[in-house]
N, CA, C and O of each residue as an XYZ file, in Angstrom:
268
protein
N     -13.892     -4.977    -33.221
C     -14.381     -4.864    -31.852
C     -14.255     -6.248    -31.223
O     -14.624     -7.256    -31.825
N     -13.734     -6.276    -30.021
C     -13.575     -7.533    -29.291
C     -14.945     -8.086    -28.872
O     -15.963     -7.397    -28.950
N     -14.938     -9.314    -28.439
C     -16.175     -9.997    -28.071
C     -16.984     -9.250    -27.006
O     -18.211     -9.191    -27.083
N     -16.299     -8.685    -26.022
C     -17.004     -7.941    -24.972
C     -17.787     -6.780    -25.552
O     -18.924     -6.531    -25.151
N     -17.189     -6.073    -26.487
C     -17.853     -4.938    -27.128
C     -19.055     -5.399    -27.937
O     -20.111     -4.769    -27.888
N     -18.911     -6.474    -28.669
C     -20.030     -7.011    -29.463
C     -21.201     -7.387    -28.575
O     -22.357     -7.153    -28.927
N     -20.902     -7.966    -27.427
C     -21.975     -8.359    -26.511
C     -22.694     -7.156    -25.923
O     -23.918     -7.179    -25.787
N     -21.975     -6.125    -25.578
C     -22.601     -4.928    -25.021
C     -23.461     -4.249    -26.063
O     -24.588     -3.852    -25.769
N     -22.948     -4.108    -27.285
C     -23.698     -3.447    -28.326
C     -24.975     -4.226    -28.655
O     -26.017     -3.629    -28.926
N     -24.893     -5.537    -28.632
C     -26.057     -6.376    -28.929
C     -27.085     -6.388    -27.802
O     -28.241     -6.750    -28.021
N     -26.678     -5.999    -26.616
C     -27.599     -6.008    -25.456
C     -28.634     -4.894    -25.607
O     -28.348     -3.826    -26.148
N     -29.804     -5.160    -25.131
C     -30.850     -4.131    -25.134
C     -31.441     -3.910    -26.495
O     -31.093     -4.573    -27.471
N     -32.358     -2.945    -26.534
C     -32.993     -2.618    -27.816
C     -32.385     -1.340    -28.382
O     -31.671     -0.618    -27.687
N     -32.668     -1.079    -29.614
C     -32.182      0.144    -30.244
C     -33.268      1.192    -30.233
O     -33.686      1.686    -31.280
N     -33.730      1.535    -29.016
C     -34.817      2.493    -28.872
C     -34.537      3.818    -29.570
O     -35.403      4.349    -30.266
N     -33.355      4.342    -29.392
C     -32.980      5.608    -30.034
C     -31.522      5.524    -30.457
O     -30.787      4.635    -30.025
N     -31.117      6.446    -31.297
C     -29.694      6.509    -31.659
C     -28.851      6.753    -30.421
O     -27.746      6.223    -30.303
N     -29.372      7.560    -29.491
C     -28.611      7.849    -28.274
C     -28.364      6.581    -27.453
O     -27.274      6.384    -26.916
N     -29.390      5.721    -27.358
C     -29.233      4.433    -26.656
C     -28.161      3.597    -27.330
O     -27.313      3.000    -26.666
N     -28.205      3.559    -28.644
C     -27.240      2.785    -29.419
C     -25.845      3.341    -29.230
O     -24.903      2.582    -29.003
N     -25.699      4.648    -29.320
C     -24.392      5.279    -29.147
C     -23.854      5.054    -27.748
O     -22.653      4.860    -27.561
N     -24.737      5.080    -26.770
C     -24.290      4.875    -25.381
C     -23.727      3.471    -25.218
O     -22.696      3.295    -24.569
N     -24.379      2.475    -25.792
C     -23.866      1.112    -25.698
C     -22.472      1.014    -26.332
O     -21.596      0.332    -25.800
N     -22.268      1.681    -27.444
C     -20.942      1.675    -28.056
C     -19.915      2.359    -27.151
O     -18.785      1.884    -27.034
N     -20.292      3.459    -26.515
C     -19.363      4.131    -25.593
C     -19.046      3.270    -24.396
O     -17.893      3.221    -23.966
N     -20.033      2.589    -23.844
C     -19.796      1.680    -22.723
C     -18.914      0.530    -23.174
O     -18.006      0.128    -22.447
N     -19.164     -0.008    -24.361
C     -18.332     -1.090    -24.879
C     -16.879     -0.645    -25.015
O     -15.959     -1.379    -24.653
N     -16.683      0.564    -25.539
C     -15.320      1.098    -25.687
C     -14.655      1.267    -24.332
O     -13.479      0.941    -24.170
N     -15.401      1.777    -23.353
C     -14.844      1.952    -22.005
C     -14.481      0.599    -21.401
O     -13.441      0.467    -20.755
N     -15.326     -0.399    -21.604
C     -15.009     -1.739    -21.075
C     -13.769     -2.312    -21.752
O     -12.992     -3.022    -21.113
N     -13.574     -2.016    -23.028
C     -12.365     -2.471    -23.708
C     -11.115     -1.837    -23.107
O     -10.080     -2.490    -22.968
N     -11.223     -0.552    -22.751
C     -10.099      0.122    -22.118
C      -9.787     -0.513    -20.768
O      -8.629     -0.774    -20.441
N     -10.841     -0.758    -19.988
C     -10.664     -1.385    -18.669
C     -10.052     -2.781    -18.837
O      -9.129     -3.151    -18.111
N     -10.570     -3.548    -19.793
C     -10.057     -4.903    -20.030
C      -8.579     -4.868    -20.426
O      -7.790     -5.696    -19.971
N      -8.213     -3.918    -21.264
C      -6.811     -3.780    -21.651
C      -5.928     -3.428    -20.474
O      -4.820     -3.947    -20.337
N      -6.417     -2.554    -19.635
C      -5.664     -2.165    -18.439
C      -5.502     -3.360    -17.518
O      -4.418     -3.608    -16.990
N      -6.592     -4.102    -17.327
C      -6.533     -5.297    -16.458
C      -5.576     -6.337    -17.015
O      -4.846     -6.980    -16.261
N      -5.576     -6.502    -18.316
C      -4.701     -7.505    -18.961
C      -3.234     -7.088    -18.957
O      -2.345     -7.913    -19.164
N      -2.989     -5.797    -18.721
C      -1.602     -5.309    -18.740
C      -0.780     -5.838    -17.567
O       0.450     -5.785    -17.585
N      -1.470     -6.348    -16.551
C      -0.755     -6.847    -15.382
C      -0.262     -5.764    -14.465
O       0.539     -6.022    -13.566
N      -0.733     -4.544    -14.680
C      -0.319     -3.423    -13.821
C      -0.643     -3.788    -12.370
O      -1.764     -4.201    -12.077
N       0.324     -3.640    -11.459
C       0.112     -4.092    -10.080
C      -0.929     -3.291     -9.275
O      -1.421     -3.764     -8.250
N      -1.257     -2.085     -9.743
C      -2.187     -1.297     -8.946
C      -3.621     -1.297     -9.514
O      -4.437     -0.465     -9.119
N      -3.927     -2.220    -10.429
C      -5.282     -2.258    -11.012
C      -6.294     -2.577     -9.912
O      -6.112     -3.507     -9.126
N      -7.353     -1.788     -9.878
C      -8.424     -1.962     -8.897
C      -9.721     -2.005     -9.698
O     -10.266     -0.963    -10.061
N     -10.210     -3.205     -9.969
C     -11.384     -3.342    -10.830
C     -12.634     -2.751    -10.208
O     -13.495     -2.244    -10.927
N     -12.753     -2.803     -8.906
C     -13.914     -2.133     -8.260
C     -13.923     -0.658     -8.601
O     -14.972     -0.107     -8.934
N     -12.786     -0.016     -8.524
C     -12.684      1.394     -8.865
C     -12.975      1.602    -10.342
O     -13.767      2.476    -10.695
N     -12.344      0.806    -11.220
C     -12.520      0.966    -12.663
C     -13.975      0.798    -13.075
O     -14.483      1.582    -13.877
N     -14.658     -0.218    -12.535
C     -16.056     -0.387    -12.893
C     -16.908      0.711    -12.307
O     -17.942      1.055    -12.880
N     -16.508      1.272    -11.186
C     -17.198      2.413    -10.613
C     -17.080      3.662    -11.494
O     -17.923      4.557    -11.445
N     -16.018      3.697    -12.295
C     -15.766      4.830    -13.201
C     -16.318      4.591    -14.608
O     -16.193      5.456    -15.475
N     -16.927      3.426    -14.840
C     -17.354      3.047    -16.178
C     -18.236      4.104    -16.838
O     -17.998      4.484    -17.984
N     -19.243      4.575    -16.128
C     -20.143      5.579    -16.686
C     -19.410      6.861    -17.040
O     -19.659      7.477    -18.076
N     -18.502      7.249    -16.155
C     -17.699      8.463    -16.410
C     -16.842      8.279    -17.658
O     -16.758      9.183    -18.488
N     -16.209      7.123    -17.797
C     -15.388      6.863    -18.991
C     -16.255      6.928    -20.246
O     -15.857      7.524    -21.247
N     -17.450      6.310    -20.194
C     -18.354      6.347    -21.351
C     -18.764      7.769    -21.677
O     -18.833      8.148    -22.846
N     -19.041      8.573    -20.628
C     -19.372      9.988    -20.845
C     -18.235     10.706    -21.570
O     -18.469     11.478    -22.499
N     -17.008     10.443    -21.137
C     -15.852     11.097    -21.739
C     -15.680     10.676    -23.197
O     -15.338     11.499    -24.047
N     -15.914      9.406    -23.484
C     -15.809      8.914    -24.859
C     -16.858      9.595    -25.713
O     -16.547     10.079    -26.801
N     -18.099      9.642    -25.242
C     -19.143     10.319    -26.023
C     -18.835     11.780    -26.251
O     -19.066     12.295    -27.345
N     -18.323     12.453    -25.252
C     -17.983     13.877    -25.386
C     -16.865     14.044    -26.389
O     -16.889     14.985    -27.182
N     -15.893     13.161    -26.378
C     -14.761     13.251    -27.312
C     -15.205     13.049    -28.746
O     -14.558     13.557    -29.661
N     -16.279     12.329    -28.969
C     -16.752     12.049    -30.301
C     -17.619     13.159    -30.894
O     -17.915     13.146    -32.088
N     -18.021     14.110    -30.070
C     -18.831     15.226    -30.585
C     -17.974     16.110    -31.477
O     -16.815     16.392    -31.173
N     -18.560     16.537    -32.568
C     -17.854     17.413    -33.508
C     -17.559     18.760    -32.851
O     -18.420     19.336    -32.185
N     -16.396     19.233    -33.033
C     -16.003     20.541    -32.484
C     -16.054     21.583    -33.562
O     -15.760     22.751    -33.306
């Protein structure tokens, strides 16, 4: 996990497993955004990407649920 992910996971308390899992999902989403930003893609809009952060984390959590 990159430094940004480690910082997010370490933030806050571990009140519940759900809180802990959410921080991991947010960290993963931030890693995706960071990778996209680092790609140099000319149409990157960080305001939009950060506005979608919660949605990305939701999608990551949903993808991790056992089917």
